[in-house]
Backbone bond lengths (Angstrom), bond angles and torsions (degrees), N, CA, C in turn:
res aa  C-N    CA-C-N  psi(-1)  N-CA   C-N-CA  omega(-1)  CA-C   N-CA-C  phi
1 M - - - 1.471 - - 1.531 109.10 -
2 D 1.362 117.77 121.87 1.457 119.59 -178.73 1.533 109.97 -81.11
3 L 1.350 114.88 172.75 1.457 119.97 -174.78 1.521 112.45 -63.69
4 L 1.363 116.91 -36.83 1.463 119.78 -179.73 1.521 110.95 -63.96
5 E 1.337 115.55 -43.10 1.468 119.13 179.73 1.523 110.34 -65.99
6 Q 1.331 116.99 -40.27 1.468 120.36 177.80 1.524 110.51 -59.50
7 F 1.358 115.39 -43.02 1.458 119.34 -179.10 1.525 110.94 -64.49
8 I 1.343 117.38 -45.44 1.465 120.81 -178.39 1.526 110.66 -61.73
9 R 1.323 115.89 -40.67 1.472 118.78 178.94 1.530 110.81 -65.87
10 S 1.327 116.88 -35.81 1.461 119.45 -176.73 1.529 112.24 -70.16
11 V 1.344 117.98 -21.70 1.472 120.58 -178.71 1.524 112.52 -112.96
12 S 1.337 117.12 4.30 1.465 119.97 -174.43 1.524 113.11 -60.88
13 Y 1.325 117.07 -28.66 1.463 119.85 -178.37 1.522 112.52 -66.48
14 K 1.318 117.19 -15.58 1.466 121.19 -179.40 1.535 112.48 -79.16
15 F 1.347 117.32 -10.98 1.463 121.08 -176.83 1.527 111.00 -100.64
16 P 1.344 118.34 143.89 1.473 121.98 -176.85 1.517 113.75 -55.06
17 K 1.331 117.24 -35.79 1.468 120.49 -176.71 1.531 112.31 -92.25
18 G 1.307 117.17 -1.21 1.466 120.07 -178.18 1.507 112.40 87.20
19 Y 1.325 116.24 3.20 1.461 121.98 176.49 1.526 107.17 -160.31
20 P 1.354 118.60 157.13 1.469 119.95 178.79 1.534 111.71 -77.87
21 D 1.330 116.37 117.88 1.463 122.24 177.23 1.525 107.99 -87.19
22 M 1.349 116.72 109.79 1.450 121.00 -174.62 1.532 113.58 -69.57
23 K 1.348 116.05 -8.93 1.464 119.58 176.35 1.523 111.75 -91.06
24 D 1.337 115.60 -9.04 1.467 120.85 179.79 1.525 108.55 -98.77
25 P 1.359 117.81 114.94 1.473 120.65 -177.91 1.523 113.71 -55.83
26 K 1.354 117.22 -34.73 1.468 119.60 -179.56 1.527 110.66 -68.17
27 D 1.356 116.35 -39.83 1.461 119.67 177.87 1.520 110.80 -64.52
28 V 1.338 116.39 -40.90 1.463 120.68 -179.98 1.528 110.41 -63.46
29 E 1.328 115.68 -43.26 1.461 120.21 179.41 1.528 111.37 -62.43
30 L 1.357 116.68 -43.58 1.464 121.17 179.35 1.525 111.04 -64.42
31 L 1.355 115.70 -40.30 1.459 119.25 -179.09 1.525 111.13 -62.50
32 F 1.340 117.26 -44.78 1.463 120.00 179.08 1.529 111.26 -65.31
33 Q 1.330 116.42 -34.82 1.467 120.06 177.49 1.526 110.65 -63.57
34 L 1.350 116.56 -43.91 1.469 120.73 -179.81 1.522 111.58 -67.02
35 V 1.339 116.22 -39.02 1.464 119.59 177.33 1.522 110.24 -61.38
36 N 1.327 116.18 -43.83 1.461 120.78 -179.39 1.524 111.48 -63.06
37 E 1.327 116.60 -41.53 1.468 120.77 -177.45 1.522 112.13 -70.15
38 N 1.319 117.37 -38.26 1.460 121.22 -171.13 1.514 114.84 -99.72
39 V 1.327 117.98 -19.94 1.458 119.99 -175.25 1.522 111.93 -117.57
40 L 1.342 116.46 -49.68 1.456 119.80 -173.39 1.522 112.27 -80.36
41 T 1.340 117.80 -29.36 1.463 121.08 -179.19 1.522 109.71 -85.76
42 P 1.317 119.02 119.24 1.469 120.62 179.34 1.520 110.80 -59.50
43 Q 1.298 115.77 135.89 1.463 120.97 179.29 1.517 109.68 -92.66
44 K 1.322 116.82 122.53 1.454 121.15 177.46 1.517 110.15 -74.19
45 P 1.314 117.55 134.63 1.463 119.31 179.07 1.519 111.13 -65.52
46 S 1.315 116.34 146.36 1.463 121.27 177.19 1.515 109.44 -68.17
47 I 1.336 116.38 148.44 1.467 118.75 177.84 1.523 110.63 -69.63
48 S 1.329 117.82 -8.31 1.466 120.01 178.14 1.519 111.77 -93.73
49 E 1.347 117.92 11.04 1.454 121.98 178.92 1.521 109.22 -112.38
50 G 1.335 116.05 151.70 1.460 121.51 179.00 1.508 111.38 105.75
51 T 1.349 116.25 -174.28 1.460 119.95 176.70 1.526 109.27 -67.97
52 E 1.332 115.38 164.19 1.465 118.57 -179.10 1.528 111.65 -59.98
53 E 1.340 117.40 -39.32 1.459 120.01 179.11 1.528 110.51 -65.62
54 E 1.349 117.15 -40.28 1.465 120.47 177.68 1.524 111.04 -64.08
55 I 1.342 115.98 -37.69 1.467 120.15 178.34 1.527 110.01 -64.23
56 Y 1.341 116.78 -46.26 1.463 120.40 179.21 1.528 110.50 -61.63
57 N 1.334 116.02 -43.41 1.463 119.32 178.25 1.524 111.17 -62.46
58 G 1.342 116.37 -37.03 1.461 120.41 178.21 1.519 111.90 -64.69
59 V 1.328 116.31 -40.68 1.465 120.59 176.91 1.526 110.38 -62.07
60 I 1.327 116.14 -43.12 1.465 120.36 179.92 1.524 110.49 -63.21
61 R 1.330 116.73 -46.35 1.463 120.73 -178.71 1.530 110.62 -61.00
62 K 1.331 115.73 -44.75 1.462 119.45 -178.58 1.526 111.08 -65.40
63 T 1.327 116.76 -43.05 1.467 121.02 -178.11 1.524 111.52 -64.53
64 L 1.318 115.92 -38.75 1.463 120.16 -177.70 1.529 112.31 -85.46
65 G 1.331 116.71 -3.10 1.457 120.64 177.32 1.515 113.78 67.31
66 L 1.344 116.28 35.10 1.462 119.80 -178.44 1.526 110.98 -76.87
67 K 1.309 115.73 141.37 1.451 121.11 177.67 1.520 109.68 -85.01
68 E 1.321 115.79 163.17 1.459 120.54 179.26 1.527 109.41 -58.25
69 G 1.314 115.25 129.51 1.463 120.30 -179.82 1.510 113.33 96.64
70 E 1.331 117.75 -20.29 1.466 120.58 178.01 1.523 110.21 -74.97
71 E 1.307 116.86 135.61 1.456 121.13 179.87 1.526 110.71 -82.47
72 I 1.332 115.21 149.16 1.460 120.00 173.97 1.527 108.13 -66.12
73 P 1.323 117.81 128.92 1.477 119.41 -176.86 1.526 111.65 -64.32
74 K 1.311 115.66 146.20 1.460 121.34 177.76 1.526 109.78 -89.74
75 P 1.315 117.79 143.24 1.470 119.93 175.19 1.523 110.29 -61.80
76 R 1.324 115.44 147.67 1.467 120.39 177.65 1.529 110.86 -80.62
77 G 1.344 115.51 -32.57 1.458 119.61 179.40 1.521 111.15 -78.30
78 K 1.314 116.31 167.10 1.455 122.71 177.71 1.521 108.83 -107.33
79 Y 1.321 116.22 120.43 1.455 120.92 -175.98 1.528 109.30 -121.76
80 T 1.317 116.43 119.64 1.461 121.92 -179.65 1.530 109.23 -137.54
81 L 1.324 115.80 157.65 1.465 119.94 174.10 1.516 109.10 -79.82
82 K 1.312 116.46 128.67 1.456 121.42 176.68 1.523 109.13 -103.11
83 D 1.292 115.96 163.24 1.459 119.47 179.80 1.519 109.61 -79.88
84 G 1.328 116.17 138.75 1.455 120.32 -179.63 1.512 111.77 82.01
85 T 1.326 115.89 179.73 1.466 121.79 177.21 1.525 109.12 -72.72
86 F 1.350 116.60 134.02 1.467 119.31 -177.61 1.522 110.64 -152.52
87 M 1.341 114.59 162.63 1.455 122.47 177.68 1.525 109.77 -103.24
88 E 1.342 115.28 146.26 1.459 121.83 173.54 1.521 107.70 -132.45
89 Q 1.315 116.66 142.55 1.461 121.53 178.28 1.518 108.81 -125.51
90 V 1.328 115.75 126.68 1.458 120.03 177.41 1.519 108.66 -63.72
91 S 1.328 116.41 130.66 1.472 120.06 -177.71 1.519 110.33 -68.32
92 S 1.321 115.78 156.21 1.467 120.86 -179.36 1.528 111.11 -60.76
93 E 1.329 117.31 -30.55 1.462 120.84 -179.79 1.525 112.53 -71.53
94 D 1.339 116.65 -23.02 1.466 120.86 -178.54 1.520 112.95 -102.16
95 K 1.331 116.17 -5.97 1.466 119.55 -170.54 1.530 112.39 -64.62
96 S 1.319 118.17 -37.68 1.464 120.50 -178.26 1.525 111.01 -61.45
97 T 1.330 116.63 -46.53 1.471 120.42 178.91 1.521 110.53 -67.49
98 F 1.328 116.34 -41.53 1.468 121.48 177.66 1.529 110.40 -56.51
99 D 1.333 117.00 -45.18 1.469 121.38 -179.77 1.524 111.48 -61.15
100 K 1.325 116.83 -40.11 1.463 120.19 -179.80 1.520 111.87 -66.37
101 L 1.316 116.41 -31.96 1.467 120.91 -175.13 1.527 113.35 -93.35
102 Y 1.325 117.83 -11.47 1.468 120.64 -170.67 1.528 112.76 -59.19
103 N 1.329 117.63 -43.58 1.470 120.58 -174.30 1.522 114.59 -97.23
104 V 1.324 118.62 -2.41 1.462 119.69 -173.81 1.520 111.48 -88.75
105 A 1.332 114.88 158.06 1.458 120.77 -179.60 1.518 108.59 -167.76
106 P 1.333 117.06 153.37 1.463 119.17 171.63 1.519 109.53 -73.46
107 P 1.345 118.82 160.18 1.459 120.10 175.90 1.520 110.27 -72.02
108 K 1.320 116.01 162.70 1.455 119.76 173.51 1.519 109.58 -61.58
109 K 1.330 115.71 154.87 1.460 119.94 179.20 1.520 110.09 -58.12
110 G 1.330 115.54 134.69 1.454 120.64 179.15 1.502 113.82 87.67
111 E 1.336 118.13 -2.49 1.457 121.40 179.67 1.521 110.16 -115.34
112 E 1.309 115.56 161.07 1.450 121.11 -178.60 1.525 110.63 -90.76
113 E 1.330 115.55 161.57 1.461 120.11 176.28 1.526 110.02 -58.52
114 G 1.321 115.25 140.65 1.451 119.88 -178.96 1.511 112.65 95.43
115 E 1.364 116.67 -11.80 1.460 119.82 176.70 1.525 108.51 -92.58
116 T 1.332 116.91 -151.35 1.458 120.68 -174.48 1.525 111.88 -59.71
117 K 1.346 116.22 132.78 1.450 120.58 178.66 1.520 110.85 -69.85
118 G 1.350 114.93 141.61 1.454 119.50 -179.42 1.513 113.86 -84.07
119 V 1.332 118.25 -17.15 1.464 121.75 178.52 1.521 108.55 -139.82
120 G 1.332 115.89 167.10 1.457 120.23 -178.09 1.524 112.84 -88.06
121 N 1.327 115.44 173.65 1.469 121.37 178.11 1.526 110.54 -58.63
122 G 1.307 115.50 144.42 1.459 121.18 174.60 1.512 115.10 88.66
123 E 1.335 118.28 -19.17 1.463 119.44 -173.33 1.526 112.42 -71.00
124 I 1.337 117.16 -46.36 1.464 119.90 178.83 1.534 109.98 -63.84
125 A 1.335 116.65 -40.56 1.463 120.59 179.12 1.526 110.94 -62.25
126 L 1.339 116.96 -43.69 1.462 120.56 179.03 1.524 110.56 -66.06
127 Y 1.333 116.89 -40.44 1.466 121.95 176.72 1.527 109.96 -57.15
128 W 1.332 117.34 -46.24 1.462 121.02 -179.75 1.526 111.09 -62.41
129 L 1.333 117.11 -46.74 1.458 120.59 -178.44 1.519 111.95 -55.66
130 Y 1.326 116.42 -43.76 1.458 119.98 -173.07 1.530 113.17 -91.07
131 Q 1.317 117.64 -38.18 1.461 119.71 -178.96 1.522 111.80 -65.65
132 F 1.319 116.71 -39.32 1.460 120.16 -173.86 1.526 113.41 -99.81
133 S 1.329 115.64 16.97 1.467 119.37 173.07 1.527 110.45 -122.72
134 G 1.334 115.13 27.65 1.465 119.54 170.38 1.508 116.46 99.16
135 N 1.338 118.75 4.73 1.469 121.09 178.32 1.528 110.05 -95.65
136 D 1.323 115.66 160.17 1.460 121.32 174.41 1.528 107.63 -96.11
137 V 1.325 117.21 107.08 1.463 121.83 -175.50 1.525 109.84 -116.08
138 K 1.313 116.02 127.38 1.456 122.54 175.30 1.524 108.44 -119.35
139 V 1.317 115.73 152.24 1.462 121.62 178.79 1.517 108.89 -95.61
140 G 1.341 117.27 136.10 1.459 121.04 178.07 1.517 110.88 -59.14
141 R 1.333 116.95 135.28 1.459 120.61 -171.64 1.518 114.55 -109.10
142 S 1.316 118.31 -18.41 1.461 119.56 -178.85 1.518 110.37 -121.50
143 G 1.334 116.06 169.69 1.459 120.73 -175.10 1.511 114.08 -60.81
144 D 1.337 118.15 -29.70 1.457 121.38 -178.78 1.521 112.95 -94.00
145 D 1.327 117.16 0.30 1.464 119.92 177.76 1.523 110.50 -78.31
146 P 1.350 117.38 150.09 1.470 119.26 168.94 1.520 108.99 -68.78
147 D 1.329 116.89 170.44 1.460 120.69 -176.96 1.524 111.96 -60.35
148 L 1.332 116.51 -44.64 1.457 121.60 -177.32 1.523 110.41 -134.75
149 F 1.319 115.32 157.80 1.459 122.06 166.81 1.524 106.30 -119.63
150 I 1.326 117.42 117.14 1.461 121.99 178.88 1.525 108.06 -110.40
151 N 1.327 115.03 114.80 1.474 121.05 -176.55 1.524 111.09 51.98
152 G 1.331 115.45 39.89 1.456 121.46 176.43 1.514 115.29 85.24
153 K 1.337 118.86 -6.78 1.462 122.59 -179.46 1.536 109.61 -97.17
154 G 1.325 116.32 131.53 1.453 120.09 177.27 1.520 111.48 -67.62
155 V 1.335 116.72 137.28 1.463 122.10 178.59 1.515 108.98 -133.65
156 E 1.319 117.09 115.13 1.465 122.63 175.10 1.526 107.56 -93.68
157 V 1.329 116.96 128.53 1.459 121.44 -172.51 1.528 111.01 -103.24
158 K 1.318 116.47 129.59 1.458 122.96 175.47 1.535 109.05 -124.72
159 A 1.328 115.61 162.65 1.465 120.09 -179.69 1.519 110.13 -136.75
160 Y 1.346 116.38 50.92 1.454 120.77 174.84 1.527 109.16 -72.97
161 K 1.318 116.93 156.23 1.462 121.05 -173.86 1.521 113.48 -76.84
162 S 1.324 116.71 -8.86 1.457 120.66 -179.66 1.516 109.34 -145.81
163 H 1.336 116.10 152.86 1.462 120.41 175.91 1.522 111.83 -82.98
164 T 1.326 117.32 -7.27 1.461 121.18 179.33 1.518 109.56 -104.49
165 G 1.316 116.15 159.90 1.461 120.39 -179.12 1.528 111.29 91.76
166 K 1.305 115.01 178.03 1.461 120.63 -175.09 1.529 111.36 -79.72
167 I 1.326 115.04 141.40 1.458 123.54 179.08 1.522 108.30 -119.30
168 G 1.310 116.35 137.94 1.463 120.50 -177.11 1.521 113.01 -76.68
169 L 1.340 115.34 140.40 1.465 121.57 178.38 1.520 112.42 -104.83
170 G 1.327 117.38 -0.14 1.460 119.71 -177.22 1.518 111.65 104.41
171 R 1.307 115.07 170.59 1.469 121.61 -176.08 1.521 111.96 -78.82
172 F 1.337 115.11 150.04 1.461 120.03 177.54 1.523 111.42 -115.71
173 G 1.330 116.97 13.39 1.461 120.49 -177.65 1.510 114.45 -60.09
174 T 1.341 117.10 -27.18 1.466 119.82 179.45 1.525 112.07 -89.43
175 D 1.327 117.14 -5.07 1.464 121.13 177.64 1.528 107.86 -84.70
176 R 1.296 115.32 84.88 1.467 120.81 -170.03 1.521 113.13 -62.67
177 E 1.321 117.34 -37.22 1.460 119.60 -177.06 1.519 111.21 -63.79
178 N 1.344 116.67 -49.94 1.464 119.56 -179.42 1.525 111.54 -67.05
179 L 1.325 116.60 -36.71 1.463 119.58 178.15 1.530 110.39 -64.46
180 Q 1.328 116.70 -37.29 1.463 120.42 176.96 1.526 111.10 -64.22
181 L 1.340 116.47 -43.42 1.462 119.85 -179.59 1.528 110.90 -64.12
182 L 1.332 116.94 -41.96 1.461 120.35 177.28 1.519 111.29 -63.06
183 S 1.321 116.52 -39.97 1.469 120.44 178.88 1.518 111.30 -62.80
184 I 1.325 116.23 -37.10 1.467 120.13 177.62 1.530 110.08 -66.09
185 I 1.337 116.38 -48.22 1.474 120.84 -177.32 1.516 111.27 -59.65
186 F 1.338 116.97 -53.00 1.461 119.52 -176.60 1.525 111.79 -76.15
187 G 1.339 116.75 -25.04 1.464 120.08 175.57 1.517 111.34 -67.35
188 I 1.326 116.89 -42.54 1.465 121.04 177.71 1.524 110.55 -65.69
189 K 1.331 116.30 -38.38 1.466 119.35 177.28 1.533 110.59 -61.27
190 A 1.323 116.25 -45.51 1.469 120.29 179.64 1.525 110.94 -64.07
191 L 1.328 116.65 -41.96 1.471 120.43 179.77 1.525 110.69 -63.17
192 S 1.320 116.94 -42.88 1.466 120.65 -179.84 1.518 111.20 -60.72
193 E 1.334 116.47 -39.46 1.458 120.16 -179.54 1.524 111.04 -70.55
194 V 1.333 117.48 -35.44 1.462 120.89 177.00 1.529 110.31 -65.29
195 L 1.356 115.60 -35.95 1.460 120.24 -178.34 1.524 112.79 -80.22
196 G 1.353 116.05 0.07 1.457 118.21 172.65 1.497 115.75 113.28
197 A 1.327 117.58 -2.41 1.461 118.04 177.23 1.529 109.64 -68.76
198 K 1.314 116.22 151.77 1.448 120.95 -179.37 1.526 110.33 -64.69
199 S 1.318 116.22 131.86 1.460 120.50 179.61 1.518 110.10 -68.55
200 E 1.335 116.15 131.72 1.460 121.57 178.19 1.525 108.53 -114.34
201 G 1.313 118.25 103.73 1.451 121.51 177.28 1.512 112.90 87.56
202 P 1.340 117.10 175.40 1.466 122.23 -177.86 1.516 111.91 -72.52
203 A 1.339 115.85 164.84 1.458 120.88 175.39 1.525 109.03 -66.79
204 I 1.321 116.56 127.07 1.461 121.58 -177.45 1.521 109.40 -135.93
205 N 1.337 116.93 166.71 1.461 120.78 179.29 1.522 109.39 -138.93
206 P 1.331 118.70 170.74 1.466 121.50 -173.11 1.525 115.05 -65.33
207 T 1.316 119.39 -11.86 1.462 120.18 -176.93 1.526 113.54 -108.71
208 N 1.356 116.84 -7.46 1.460 120.73 179.62 1.529 109.49 -142.28
209 F 1.325 117.07 104.04 1.463 119.71 179.44 1.522 109.87 -164.76
210 K 1.320 115.88 156.94 1.455 122.17 171.75 1.525 108.49 -87.58
211 G 1.311 115.90 155.61 1.457 118.71 179.45 1.510 112.61 -56.77
212 T 1.341 116.48 -39.00 1.464 120.29 -178.94 1.532 112.44 -69.14
213 D 1.349 118.15 -17.73 1.470 120.70 176.56 1.525 111.46 -66.81
214 L 1.328 116.82 -19.53 1.462 120.24 -179.86 1.530 111.92 -70.13
215 I 1.335 117.24 -24.32 1.471 119.60 -176.40 1.528 111.52 -67.41
216 P 1.350 120.44 -55.75 1.471 118.46 178.43 1.523 112.68 -63.30
217 A 1.337 116.74 -31.22 1.461 118.87 177.88 1.520 110.14 -65.36
218 F 1.325 116.58 -43.80 1.461 119.86 179.92 1.520 111.82 -69.57
219 N 1.312 115.98 -27.37 1.457 119.16 177.17 1.528 110.90 -62.01
220 Q 1.343 116.29 -38.38 1.463 120.41 177.50 1.530 111.02 -67.11
221 V 1.328 116.73 -35.74 1.466 120.64 176.73 1.524 109.97 -60.81
222 L 1.316 116.04 -47.15 1.466 120.02 -178.53 1.523 111.83 -66.92
223 E 1.340 117.16 -34.79 1.467 120.50 177.49 1.523 110.64 -60.70
224 L 1.331 116.22 -44.60 1.466 119.65 179.27 1.524 111.15 -67.60
225 E 1.322 116.39 -39.70 1.463 120.27 -178.23 1.527 111.22 -62.23
226 R 1.346 115.76 -29.06 1.465 119.61 -175.86 1.523 113.59 -89.04
227 I 1.322 117.25 4.50 1.471 119.33 174.45 1.529 108.19 -59.36
228 P 1.327 118.51 123.82 1.472 120.95 -173.97 1.524 113.77 -56.67
229 D 1.318 117.26 -38.27 1.465 120.27 -174.17 1.527 113.06 -100.50
230 L 1.345 118.02 19.24 1.468 119.62 -175.38 1.531 111.66 -59.29
231 E 1.333 116.56 -40.40 1.472 119.99 -179.40 1.523 110.67 -61.80
232 R 1.343 116.53 -45.61 1.471 120.24 -179.82 1.524 110.88 -68.67
233 L 1.334 117.19 -42.34 1.466 120.73 180.00 1.531 111.25 -61.79
234 A 1.348 116.23 -34.76 1.459 120.18 -179.74 1.518 112.09 -65.26
235 T 1.347 116.77 -26.43 1.465 119.58 178.88 1.528 112.07 -82.54
236 Q 1.333 115.97 -15.29 1.464 119.68 -176.21 1.523 113.89 -106.93
237 Y 1.326 117.54 -29.12 1.470 120.78 -174.50 1.537 110.34 -129.02
238 N 1.315 114.32 130.98 1.477 119.23 -178.32 1.525 112.61 -59.48
239 V 1.336 117.50 -38.35 1.451 120.03 -177.22 1.519 111.22 -62.46
240 F 1.336 116.75 -39.90 1.463 119.78 178.63 1.526 111.10 -74.96
241 A 1.315 116.77 -30.37 1.467 119.69 175.28 1.530 110.11 -63.47
242 T 1.336 116.42 -40.00 1.463 120.66 178.63 1.517 110.96 -67.15
243 I 1.347 115.98 -42.90 1.463 120.06 178.70 1.524 110.53 -60.05
244 K 1.309 116.50 -47.16 1.473 120.26 -179.05 1.529 110.92 -63.90
245 Q 1.321 116.28 -41.16 1.465 119.91 178.99 1.535 110.99 -61.16
246 N 1.330 115.66 -41.15 1.468 119.77 179.54 1.528 111.59 -67.71
247 I 1.320 116.41 -40.79 1.463 119.69 178.05 1.529 110.17 -64.74
248 D 1.316 117.12 -39.84 1.472 120.91 176.93 1.531 110.77 -61.53
249 T 1.330 116.48 -38.54 1.467 120.58 178.32 1.522 110.59 -62.62
250 L 1.340 116.76 -43.11 1.461 120.85 177.48 1.528 110.75 -61.21
251 N 1.333 116.62 -46.24 1.460 120.29 -178.50 1.523 112.11 -62.09
252 Q 1.316 116.03 -39.31 1.464 120.03 -179.63 1.525 111.46 -65.82
253 N 1.318 117.27 -36.48 1.461 121.32 -175.97 1.521 113.55 -89.08
254 L 1.342 116.78 -24.00 1.465 120.25 -175.70 1.522 112.31 -115.28
255 E 1.326 117.36 16.85 1.463 124.09 173.65 1.518 113.39 59.84
256 N 1.319 116.21 47.13 1.469 123.17 169.85 1.535 114.51 51.98
257 P 1.317 117.80 62.24 1.478 119.43 178.52 1.532 110.58 -65.29
258 T 1.319 116.04 143.30 1.469 120.70 179.64 1.524 112.20 -109.66
259 E 1.342 116.90 -10.45 1.458 121.63 177.81 1.525 109.09 -128.15
260 A 1.336 115.89 152.34 1.462 121.08 -175.57 1.533 111.44 -61.41
261 K 1.334 117.90 -44.76 1.458 119.72 -179.02 1.524 111.19 -66.09
262 E 1.322 115.93 -36.35 1.470 120.13 178.52 1.528 110.66 -61.68
263 G 1.335 116.25 -44.70 1.461 120.30 178.69 1.516 112.13 -66.32
264 A 1.337 115.81 -41.62 1.464 120.37 179.22 1.523 110.87 -62.75
265 Q 1.326 116.17 -43.32 1.463 121.47 179.46 1.528 110.72 -62.65
266 A 1.323 116.45 -41.79 1.462 120.67 -179.49 1.521 111.18 -64.40
267 M 1.329 116.98 -38.18 1.460 120.98 179.90 1.527 110.40 -68.20
268 A 1.327 116.64 -44.80 1.465 120.56 179.57 1.528 110.66 -62.26
269 Y 1.332 116.43 -43.93 1.465 119.34 179.78 1.522 110.94 -63.12
270 K 1.311 116.71 -40.89 1.466 119.81 -179.27 1.531 110.98 -60.33
271 M 1.325 117.03 -39.43 1.464 120.54 179.65 1.524 111.68 -68.67
272 V 1.336 116.09 -44.66 1.467 120.10 -179.68 1.521 110.51 -66.75
273 E 1.330 116.36 -43.50 1.464 120.54 -178.42 1.524 111.84 -62.17
274 S 1.339 117.15 -37.91 1.462 120.11 -178.51 1.523 111.75 -64.59
275 K 1.337 116.63 -29.98 1.461 120.99 178.33 1.526 111.48 -83.10
276 L 1.334 116.81 -54.10 1.453 120.43 -172.58 1.521 113.15 -70.35
277 S 1.325 118.16 -26.83 1.466 119.40 179.36 1.521 111.07 -67.84
278 R 1.349 116.60 -23.41 1.465 120.76 177.65 1.522 111.20 -93.42
279 K 1.311 116.81 -47.59 1.468 122.34 -176.11 1.522 109.10 -134.43
280 P 1.310 119.76 107.48 1.471 128.42 8.58 1.515 114.75 -95.33
281 G 1.339 118.97 3.18 1.456 122.41 -175.99 1.517 111.06 98.59
282 N 1.321 115.90 148.77 1.462 120.46 178.49 1.526 109.19 -61.44
283 G 1.332 116.90 128.46 1.460 121.43 -175.54 1.516 113.48 92.23
284 G 1.349 116.17 -7.78 1.452 120.17 175.91 1.519 111.16 -86.27
285 Y 1.334 116.28 -164.14 1.462 120.43 -174.64 1.531 111.20 -136.21
286 L 1.315 115.15 147.93 1.457 121.50 163.17 1.520 106.14 -107.21
287 A 1.338 116.62 122.42 1.462 121.42 -178.44 1.517 109.60 -108.32
288 N 1.319 116.52 116.65 1.463 120.82 175.55 1.522 108.16 -96.15
289 V 1.345 116.00 116.21 1.462 121.93 -171.81 1.522 109.17 -107.40
290 L 1.323 116.74 113.01 1.463 121.50 179.54 1.525 110.54 -88.29
291 K 1.320 114.79 153.15 1.461 121.27 179.40 1.528 111.86 -59.74
292 N 1.326 117.73 -30.17 1.461 120.56 -177.43 1.530 113.35 -80.74
293 G 1.340 116.32 3.59 1.463 120.03 177.45 1.508 114.99 93.72
294 S 1.321 117.64 1.02 1.464 121.11 175.69 1.531 108.18 -82.85
295 I 1.308 116.31 128.80 1.464 121.79 -178.98 1.522 108.51 -127.77
296 K 1.326 115.57 128.55 1.462 118.35 175.17 1.515 109.17 -116.11
297 F 1.328 115.12 124.55 1.456 122.25 177.27 1.532 108.48 -99.04
298 F 1.317 116.20 114.95 1.461 120.91 175.56 1.528 107.78 -95.55
299 K 1.317 117.36 116.54 1.459 119.67 177.53 1.520 109.59 -77.47
300 I 1.320 116.43 127.46 1.461 121.72 -177.21 1.522 109.93 -83.16
301 E 1.323 115.79 112.48 1.458 122.52 176.62 1.531 106.59 -126.24
302 L 1.307 115.93 102.02 1.463 120.25 -171.81 1.522 113.06 -64.38
303 D 1.324 117.31 -25.67 1.463 118.42 177.74 1.522 111.29 -65.02
304 K 1.355 117.15 -28.29 1.463 120.09 176.34 1.520 110.99 -70.28
305 V 1.324 117.12 -33.98 1.470 120.28 176.69 1.520 109.79 -66.98
306 E 1.325 116.38 -46.68 1.465 121.23 -176.15 1.523 112.05 -65.02
307 S 1.330 116.93 -35.18 1.467 119.96 -175.97 1.527 113.20 -93.70
308 S 1.332 117.84 -3.35 1.463 120.18 -177.01 1.527 111.64 -67.23
309 E 1.320 115.57 126.56 1.464 119.82 178.25 1.524 111.45 -76.11
310 N 1.331 116.71 -16.58 1.465 121.06 -176.82 1.528 112.81 -111.01
311 L 1.324 117.24 20.13 1.466 120.09 -177.91 1.520 111.69 -56.59
312 L 1.330 117.32 -44.74 1.468 120.30 -175.94 1.527 112.09 -65.40
313 D 1.328 117.37 -31.43 1.464 120.68 178.04 1.526 111.97 -72.48
314 N 1.309 116.84 -21.54 1.464 121.48 -173.56 1.522 113.16 -114.46
315 F 1.327 115.95 20.34 1.461 122.59 -177.19 1.521 108.80 -131.01
316 A 1.334 116.84 143.34 1.467 121.19 177.15 1.526 109.93 -157.53
317 A 1.325 115.22 160.27 1.464 121.93 172.79 1.527 107.80 -122.51
318 K 1.323 115.71 128.70 1.464 121.22 179.67 1.518 108.73 -134.16
319 Q 1.329 115.13 118.79 1.461 121.10 178.79 1.527 110.91 50.80
320 S 1.325 115.37 49.28 1.470 123.81 176.46 1.522 113.77 67.42
321 A 1.331 118.24 17.61 1.458 121.59 177.01 1.526 109.31 -117.55
322 I 1.327 116.45 145.35 1.461 122.25 -179.82 1.520 109.79 -92.08
323 Y 1.335 115.99 137.10 1.459 121.69 176.61 1.523 109.26 -126.35
324 L 1.325 115.92 138.46 1.461 121.25 -177.19 1.521 109.35 -140.45
325 D 1.323 116.75 137.91 1.461 120.99 175.04 1.526 107.28 -84.09
326 F 1.332 115.58 96.21 1.457 120.72 -175.82 1.523 112.08 -64.57
327 G 1.333 116.99 -35.32 1.454 120.26 -179.63 1.513 111.72 -62.55
328 K 1.319 117.54 -38.30 1.463 121.35 -177.98 1.528 111.16 -75.62
329 I 1.324 117.62 -28.52 1.459 121.68 -176.43 1.529 112.00 -91.78
330 F 1.349 116.11 -44.65 1.465 119.68 -173.26 1.528 113.80 -107.55
331 G 1.350 117.03 0.03 1.455 120.20 177.02 1.517 114.23 88.60
């Protein structure tokens, strides 16, 4: 089948007879119109096609109404990554362009423009500020990549309304190991209360809790572990064998905590570390981009999380998502 025949078959449904009748002037006119639209008129590529950087550039060009051949304008301010946690403010000369780009985004892969956005607020604007002011900016390409790489450093972009308070790190429902450990901790707490131990704190579950809720839960774990005859009971009763096995699993993963706060801290750190070590990576940044042009870059230093005495006060899980007060942990 040649290309002409393929084309005629692809548009045949548009004709009253199911095919173009060359003796009918209306059919001939319609056929030439379809040929002109589909063959002679150059088709512009969708902004959702090409490399991620080309897609972002296409979104910027379309948003700014640039004509073919016009270059994307460069920011007037100088934007660079600094060492440590730092603040950046979009210059007044760049604010107009920043505002236009703040809410825009390409669609998710496989979707059309106007459907679900492929990135969050602020990301395209941040990409423009840094890519076109002399930095090497790449777009994250896989599910575990941060949103951007700026000069080789991973940068996860958020658009919370304030730089203070807890910021979400994403869901941990697929992190089976940590979810299992949480289920053991809160499961033992629930079992202890059913067996008559005094209830410590409100009813909680592995997907919704404050960091400080881990302390009374871990206290119940340690109470059971210290039962003098637990080893013997585990050899005689399946229920105690399961309890001991679960406690052993916690000890293996959390380095044998001897105090409730120590165990709680280890669990919280393990959850945060599993997220931040991937996105944006230790030494990378979380950038919170406000609509008013204020940007705060929190440098991710996992040793600060591990050594923080206030980690539990600044950590929470809500609907299977991790939240952390970056300002309190990273400054």
